[in-house]
C-alpha positions in Angstrom: 77.9 80.1 82.6 80.1 81.1 85.4 83.5 82.8 85.4 86.7 82.3 87.9 89.8 84.5 88.2 92.9 82.8 87.2 94.3 83.3 90.7 91.4 81.7 92.0 91.0 83.8 95.3 87.8 85.7 93.8 84.2 85.0 93.9 82.6 83.8 90.9 80.6 85.7 88.6 78.4 85.6 85.3 79.4 86.7 82.2 77.9 90.6 82.9 80.1 90.8 85.9 83.1 89.4 83.7 82.5 92.0 81.0 82.2 95.0 83.3 85.3 94.1 85.2 89.2 94.7 84.5 91.1 92.8 86.9 89.5 90.5 89.1 89.9 91.5 92.9 92.8 89.5 93.2 94.5 90.7 90.7 93.8 87.9 88.0 92.0 87.7 84.9 88.6 86.0 84.3 88.1 82.7 82.6 85.0 80.5 82.0 84.5 78.0 85.0 84.1 75.5 82.3 84.9 75.0 78.3 82.2 73.1 76.6 83.6 70.2 74.7 82.8 70.2 71.4 82.6 66.4 69.5 83.4 65.9 65.7 79.5 66.0 65.0 79.2 69.2 66.3 82.5 70.7 64.3 81.2 69.3 61.2 77.6 70.8 61.9 79.6 74.4 62.8 82.0 74.0 59.4 78.6 75.0 57.3 78.2 78.2 59.2 79.2 82.0 58.1 81.7 83.8 60.3 78.9 85.8 61.9 77.0 82.4 62.8 80.1 81.0 64.2 80.6 84.1 66.3 76.7 83.7 67.3 77.1 80.1 68.2 80.6 80.7 70.3 78.8 83.6 71.8 75.7 81.6 73.0 77.4 79.1 74.7 79.4 81.3 77.0 76.5 84.3 77.6 73.7 82.3 79.5 70.0 83.2 78.0 69.0 84.2 81.0 71.4 87.5 80.1 71.2 88.0 76.7 68.6 85.8 74.8 69.3 84.3 71.8 67.4 86.3 69.0 69.0 89.6 71.4 72.3 88.0 70.9 71.8 87.4 67.3 70.8 91.0 66.9 73.6 92.5 68.6 76.2 90.4 66.6 74.4 91.3 63.4 74.8 94.8 64.2 78.3 94.5 65.5 79.3 93.6 61.8 76.9 96.0 59.8 80.1 98.5 59.3 82.3 96.1 57.7 83.3 96.4 53.9 83.3 92.7 52.9 80.5 91.0 52.8 81.4 88.0 54.4 83.2 90.2 57.4 86.5 87.9 57.2 87.6 86.0 54.1 90.2 83.4 53.7 92.9 83.8 50.9 94.5 81.0 49.5 97.9 81.4 48.6 100.6 79.1 47.0 101.8 75.9 48.4 99.2 75.2 50.9 99.4 78.8 52.8 96.4 80.5 53.3 95.9 84.0 54.9 92.8 84.7 57.4 91.7 88.5 56.0 90.6 89.9 59.4 91.4 93.9 58.4 87.8 94.6 56.4 86.8 96.5 59.8 86.6 100.4 60.0 89.8 100.8 61.4 91.7 98.1 59.3 92.8 96.3 62.4 91.3 93.1 63.4 90.6 94.1 66.8 87.5 95.3 64.8 85.9 92.2 64.8 86.1 91.6 68.8 85.7 95.2 70.1 82.6 95.8 68.0 80.7 92.9 69.8 81.9 93.6 73.3 80.6 97.2 72.8 77.4 95.9 71.6 77.1 93.6 75.0 78.4 96.4 76.9 75.6 99.1 75.6 72.7 96.1 76.2 73.5 95.8 79.4 73.9 99.3 80.2 70.6 100.7 78.8 68.7 97.5 80.6 70.4 98.9 84.0 70.5 102.4 82.9 73.8 103.0 83.7 77.0 104.8 82.6 80.4 103.7 82.3 84.0 104.9 81.5 86.1 102.9 79.3 89.8 103.3 80.3 92.2 101.7 77.3 95.9 101.7 76.8 97.1 101.0 73.8 100.3 100.4 71.6 98.5 101.6 68.3 95.4 99.3 67.3 93.3 98.8 70.0 92.7 102.4 70.6 91.3 103.4 67.5 89.0 100.2 67.1 87.8 100.7 70.9 86.9 104.4 69.6 85.0 103.3 66.4 83.2 100.6 68.7 81.7 103.2 71.5 81.8 106.5 69.2 79.0 108.5 70.2 77.3 106.1 72.6 75.4 107.9 75.2 76.0 105.5 78.1 79.8 105.2 77.4 82.8 107.6 77.6 86.2 106.3 76.5 89.7 107.5 77.6 92.3 106.4 75.2 96.1 106.8 76.7 98.8 106.5 73.3 102.3 106.1 73.6 103.6 109.5 71.7 105.5 108.7 69.0 105.2 104.8 69.0 102.1 104.6 67.0 101.8 105.0 63.1 100.7 108.2 61.7 97.6 106.6 60.7 96.8 105.1 63.8 97.2 108.4 65.8 94.8 110.1 63.5 92.5 107.8 63.9 92.4 108.2 67.4 92.8 112.0 67.8 90.6 113.2 64.7 87.3 111.6 66.2 85.6 115.0 67.8 83.0 113.2 69.5 81.9 114.4 72.9 82.5 111.0 74.4 85.9 110.3 73.0 89.0 111.5 75.1 92.6 110.6 73.9 95.7 111.7 75.5 99.3 111.1 74.4 101.7 110.0 77.2 105.4 109.3 77.4 106.7 106.0 77.7 106.0 102.7 75.9 102.9 100.5 75.8 104.1 98.5 78.8 104.8 101.5 81.0 101.4 103.3 80.4 99.6 99.8 81.0 101.2 100.1 84.7 99.2 102.8 86.1 95.9 101.6 84.1 96.3 98.1 85.7 96.8 100.0 89.4 93.2 102.1 88.9 91.5 98.8 87.5 92.7 96.7 90.6 91.3 99.1 93.0 87.8 97.6 93.0 86.5 100.6 95.7 87.6 103.2 92.9 86.5 101.4 89.8 82.7 100.7 91.3 82.7 104.8 92.3 83.5 106.3 88.7 82.0 103.4 86.9 85.4 102.1 85.0 86.0 99.4 82.8 88.9 98.1 80.3 88.2 97.2 76.5 91.8 96.1 76.3 92.4 92.2 75.8 92.1 91.6 79.5 88.3 91.7 79.0 87.1 88.2 78.6 84.6 89.2 75.7 87.6 90.2 73.9 89.2 86.7 73.8 85.7 85.0 73.5 84.9 86.8 70.4 88.3 86.0 68.8 87.9 82.0 69.4 86.1 82.4 66.1 88.9 83.3 63.8 90.2 80.0 64.8 87.0 77.8 63.9 86.6 79.7 61.2 90.2 79.3 59.7 90.0 75.6 60.7 86.8 75.0 58.5 88.3 76.9 55.7 91.5 74.5 55.6 90.7 71.3 56.8 90.8 68.9 53.7 88.1 66.8 55.2 86.1 66.7 58.2 85.1 63.0 57.7 87.9 61.1 59.1 88.6 60.1 62.8 90.6 61.7 64.1 90.0 64.8 62.7 93.0 66.3 60.7 95.1 69.2 62.2 95.5 72.8 61.1 98.6 74.5 61.7 97.8 78.4 62.7 100.5 80.8 62.8 99.6 83.8 65.2 102.0 86.8 65.4 101.6 88.1 68.9 101.9 91.0 71.2 100.0 90.9 74.4 98.7 87.8 73.6 94.8 88.0 73.7 94.5 86.2 70.5 97.0 83.4 71.5 94.7 82.8 74.7 91.9 82.5 72.2 93.5 79.9 70.0 94.4 77.9 73.4 91.0 78.1 74.3 89.7 76.9 71.0 91.9 73.9 71.8 90.6 73.3 75.1 87.3 73.0 73.5 88.5 70.1 71.2 89.5 72.3 67.9 92.4 70.3 66.3 94.8 73.1 65.4 98.4 73.2 65.8 99.4 76.9 67.4 102.6 78.7 66.2 103.5 81.8 67.9 105.7 84.0 66.1 107.2 87.4 67.8 109.7 90.1 66.6 112.9 90.9 68.8 110.6 91.4 71.7 110.5 87.9 72.6 109.2 87.3 75.9 106.6 85.0 74.8 109.5 82.9 72.5 111.9 82.8 75.5 108.4 81.2 77.8 107.3 78.8 75.2 110.7 77.5 74.2 112.7 77.8 77.6 110.8 78.2 80.4 111.7 82.0 81.1 109.1 84.5 81.3 111.3 87.6 82.3 111.5 91.1 81.0 114.4 92.2 78.7 116.0 95.5 79.6 113.9 97.5 77.3 111.1 97.2 74.5 112.6 97.5 71.3 110.2 99.4 68.9 109.3 98.3 65.2 107.5 98.9 62.5 105.0 96.7 64.0 103.9 98.8 67.2 101.2 96.0 68.7 103.7 93.2 69.1 106.4 95.7 71.0 105.3 94.4 74.3 107.3 93.1 77.0 104.4 92.6 79.6 101.9 90.2 77.3 99.2 90.0 80.1 97.4 87.2 78.8 100.3 85.0 79.3 98.5 84.5 82.5 95.2 83.0 81.1 97.3 80.7 79.0 99.5 79.5 82.2 96.2 79.1 83.9 95.2 76.6 81.2 98.6 74.9 81.1 98.3 74.4 84.7 95.1 72.5 84.5 93.0 75.7 85.6 94.8 76.0 88.9 94.5 79.3 90.4 97.1 78.3 92.9 99.6 77.6 90.5 98.9 80.6 88.7 98.7 83.0 91.5 102.3 82.1 92.5 103.7 82.0 89.3 102.1 85.8 88.6 103.1 87.2 92.1 106.5 86.3 91.8 106.5 88.1 88.1 105.1 90.9 89.7 107.6 91.2 92.4 110.9 90.2 90.5 109.9 90.8 86.7 111.6 87.3 86.3 110.1 84.1 86.4 111.3 80.5 85.6 108.3 78.2 84.9 108.3 75.1 86.6 109.5 72.4 84.2 106.1 70.2 84.8 104.2 73.2 83.9 106.4 73.9 81.1 106.5 70.8 79.8 102.9 70.0 80.5 101.9 73.2 78.6 103.3 72.3 75.5 102.0 68.7 75.3 98.1 69.8 76.1 97.9 72.7 74.1 97.4 71.0 70.8 99.0 67.5 71.8 102.7 69.0 71.8 102.3 71.4 69.1 102.4 74.8 70.5 105.7 76.2 69.4 107.1 79.4 68.9 109.1 81.1 66.0 111.4 84.3 66.6 111.4 86.3 63.4 112.9 89.7 64.0 113.1 90.3 60.4 109.8 90.3 59.8 107.7 93.4 60.5 104.1 92.5 60.2 101.6 93.7 62.7 99.2 92.7 65.4 97.7 89.3 66.7 96.5 88.5 63.2 96.4 84.6 62.3 97.5 83.5 59.0 96.2 79.9 58.3 98.0 76.8 56.9 97.1 73.5 56.2 
């Protein structure tokens, strides 16, 4: 499996290269060159699997056995999930009137990001030990990413982690989760400004390929493809637990509601749809509504300011994973995506071309990619709630 930049100007690399990269040299984000297509027979077989087994099957499709042999891959994922409080790692709760909630909060920090970060950290350490290398992870956080990243690499001998958190904009619990880990490899700094503002210098640093190489830097934000890869399993697991039957053709569609911030989990849902999973993605935002405007109106432009809410992980005006979604909408066109993102970076304002806007809404779930604006609801993060 090879990975290419969403902007189409960087050489393709393998999974290990994508794992250890932040932004591609051309400023884009890495995506698989091709997505395996899953037919009904494979989906029916996968429907019998546990959540950890689903993660193993998905990861084996995107990580070649020449990089991580299957037995090693299974062992890494088992180790990643060993600290989760629920025996099944992830659980589906059935509520009234067909509403189901996917419980992704059984990890150490009670954030859904424990799931993808625990696996990503195991992949990192596997390659670091093999290559006898050391890296410094740089993370900007709006709240939950920082603590989950810290827990994933705390005490790792071959990893140092530097976390920047926006002072006064995370919950007290999140701040304590980050600032009370007294380990030699953990370095946490409070900075002025919101999460978008602290992301800007991190992006500038990670975009400097020579500097990154010299100092052994990488990111565990959701710009890292490994994070998105593991999150795809959420959608498969939710679908299999909610679909009324897999013995019909075509397979039934399940609606998955995704509160979103930077869009990593949303990009994972779009990738799952790309592979043939019949889910309808409904994106929910708060008053920081750039994703809502992009999907509904084709307006991907910054508002005057980020408005803080109780859900700090949703208080984002630059959802960088929308670049991955635009790439998928455009038929994996690096040329189209590069033009869009360069304009956005230059002007902080972008009107999506009508063809791309309409095609995206049709292709991502066959016209079932919608967005709901719920400023009165203050739930946090990118956790999906599945409804059948």
